[in-house]
Structures are given as structure tokens and as C-alpha cells.
N, C-alpha and C positions, 0 to 999 in steps of 0.2 A: 547804525552800518555793519556791513560783514569783514569777517576779520581776513585778511589777507593770509594765503597760502605760506606765501614766499616776498618778499621784498628787498630790492637795488637799488642801485641808479639807474637801469636800465629801464625799469619797471616793476609791477606788480600782478603776482600769479595767483588765482583764487581757486578754490576747489570747491565747489557748490553745483548747487542746481540752478541750471542755466534760466528758470523760471523765476527763481529766487533773485539770482544776482544781477539779471538785466533787467530790473526792477530798480535796484540800486545803486545803479553804477553811470558813472558817463565814460566812452575811452574812446581813446583814437585808433586804437587796435584791438580788434577783436579775433581770436582762431579758435576756430570748433572743428569737432570730429563724431557730431552725433550718429547716431544708429539711422540707419535705412530701410526702406523698405519693411520687408516681414521683422525686422528686428526692432520693428519700436517697443515691440515688450523684449526687454535685454536685462537677464539674470534679476527677474523681478521688479523692474522699475519699468516704467512705460513713458513715451517721449510722446509732447504733442508737437509736430515740426512747423505747424503754424503758427503757436505762441513764442518757440524760439525764435522765428524767422521775425517775427513782428517784435521782438524784447530787441534781439539784434538791430533793428531800423530805430527805435526807440534809443536805445542806451549809444546808440555810434555819435558821435562828435560830426558835425561839418566837415567834409572831406578827410575823414576818418576811412580807416581798410577794414573789411572784413577777409576772413582767410577762412573759407567753408571746405574743409577736406570731406572729396568723396572718394569712395571706396580706396 
């Protein structure tokens, strides 16, 4: 299991690759702001938005909430 970056009574914060983390956790709340459009290659990293969206759907608990920040 991935080690939390920060943990308190209100929740856990992870600092990790979304593609890795989303395969390891189950969550009631996901907040993300991945690069978009031409920024899919960002500072040497590439993002597969389809894989990230599928991972969010897979790890989000029934009735959970996803906050997907755009622009």
C-alpha cells in the first residue's frame, strides 16, 4: 500500500502518480487537477486522461464525490 504524504482525523493526502494510486485505494472523495489538452506532456511527464478517469471511477466508493478541476 502507498504511504500517505499527510494524515489527520479529517483524511489522508497522497502525493503519487494517479495511475498508481488509483489502483491501490478506495475513497469517498477524490480531488484532482490533471493537465489538459496540449499539456498532456508537462515537465517531462505524460498523462493518459482516459486511464486517470477510469481509475477515478474504479476507486471511488458508491455515492462518493470526485472534484475534477478544469482550468
